[in-house]
N, C-alpha and C positions, 0 to 999 in steps of 0.2 A: 305638383313638385315647387316647389319653390328652387332656381335655379342653389349648387351649389349643399342643398339640402343634403343630410346623412342620415342613412335610418340605424339607429341605433340597435345595438344589441341585441338580440332575443330574449324577449323574459321567458324560461320555461315555464310551462303552461301550471305543471306542480308548484310553482312557487305562488303564484299569479293567485288559486286554487286554496294555498295552505294558511296565506292572508285575508281574504276572504273568509274563510273558513274559525281563523281566529278572530275577526270583526260577528259573524255569528254569534259565538261561544260566549263570545262577550253579553251580546244583548240577553243569550239565555242564562246567565251568571247573578248579571244583575238584573233581572226578573228574581228568580231564587231567593237572590242576597235581601230587595225588599219584601220578599212573604219574610222569609227567616230574621230580618230584621225591624221589618214594619216601619218603614224608611216613613210613612202619611203622617203615624203619629210624630214622629222625632219631628218632622220637618214644621208639623202643619198644627199637632197641642195634644192633649189627649182625647181620641175623639173614640164615639162606641166603634170599633171596627174588629169583625170576626172574621181571622185572618181564615180563606178559603182556597185550602191547596189544591181543587180542582178546580180551578181559576186561573192560577199557574200553572197548574198540567196543560187547561187551556194553550195559556200562550204562551207555553214551550209548543208544545206539538201544532201551532198556523208559524212559529217562527225557522220551525225547522222544516215546513213546506213551502217557505219563502226559502228557505237555504235551501235545499235540493234545488227546487226551479230554478233561482239565480246561476247556483254551482254548474247548473248543463247551458243555461243559457249564455255567461260566461267560456266553459267550455266551446262551443259552437264556434265562438265566436273569434276568440282568442284562436285556437286553429285552422277559422277562413283571414287572418290579418297573417298568420305563418305561413298558412298557403302562394297566398297573393303579395309577402315579403319572397319568396323561395325564386317568383319568374324575376328571370334576366331580362335587367334596362337593355333597351337597344336603342340609337339614334335611329328616327326615324327618316333622316335626313344621309348621313353619310354611313351610315350601320355601324357605330363602335359600336364596344360595349362596355355597361359600366361595372366597371371589378377593381375591387376595395380602393373606392373613391377616384376611380385614376379612367378614362377614355380612353379604351385603347381597342386597335381592329379584332379583330376576330380570328385572326391567324394568329397574331399576339396573345391574346385569350386563351385558346388550343394549346399552344405551344408553356403557358406560365399552368394552369391549372388541371394536366390532363398528361404534359411533356408529351405534345401529339404534333409533329410538323404535317406543315400543308404541303399543298400543292394546288396551282391552278387549271385547271380544263374550262370544256362548252358540255353543254348537255347538249341533246339533240333539236329541242325546240327554239333557243337562242343559237345555236346551229341557223335553226333552220335561218330569224328571225333577219341573223347577219349576211347571210346567204342573199336572203331577196334584198336587203339593204342596197349591199357589193351591185346589184345587175340593176337596182333602181338607177343607183347612182352612173355611172356606167352608162346605159342606156340614154339620163339625162347631158350627161358630159356629150354624146353619141349628137345628139339630137343638138346642142347645143354647139358643138362646131363644126358642124360638117354641112358649110352651106354651096351644098352642087356637087361641083369637083373635087372638092379635097378630101383626101383620106382620112378615118378617120383615126385614131394615136393609133398606134399598137398596129395598123395593116397593111399588105403590103398593098402596091398598086396594081393594078389589070395589068397584064402585056396586051396589047392590040394587035 
């Protein structure tokens, strides 16, 4: 999606299917109108053409079959699009959330949308990682600052 692109308001499925149905009903109406008025003779002149209602009925049944297939496919596609549009957009780098065309922090989103205050903590897995990182940093610092007799920072010299 281009930067700054805003998703428009969702069109209800019923509205799309209603417009689509009107189109198919128009096709069927034109087919029957052609049968009753005999547009072929009006356009091309007086030819010997015997109106066959069975042909029009078959055309109508074919149009209805296509109509049902298209309505089913359209319904599935629109439901899928609505499902995908329902996802929260989260920035992959800073983890801000796109909320009403603004990028806000998670805490702000929860406060605005759900009136939920937040607090911070640390999960056990992250706590273990941080403790290991602190131990590694202390060890690296002690290895770097103890050339022989000098005590490492934070330790007392032993009495002799």
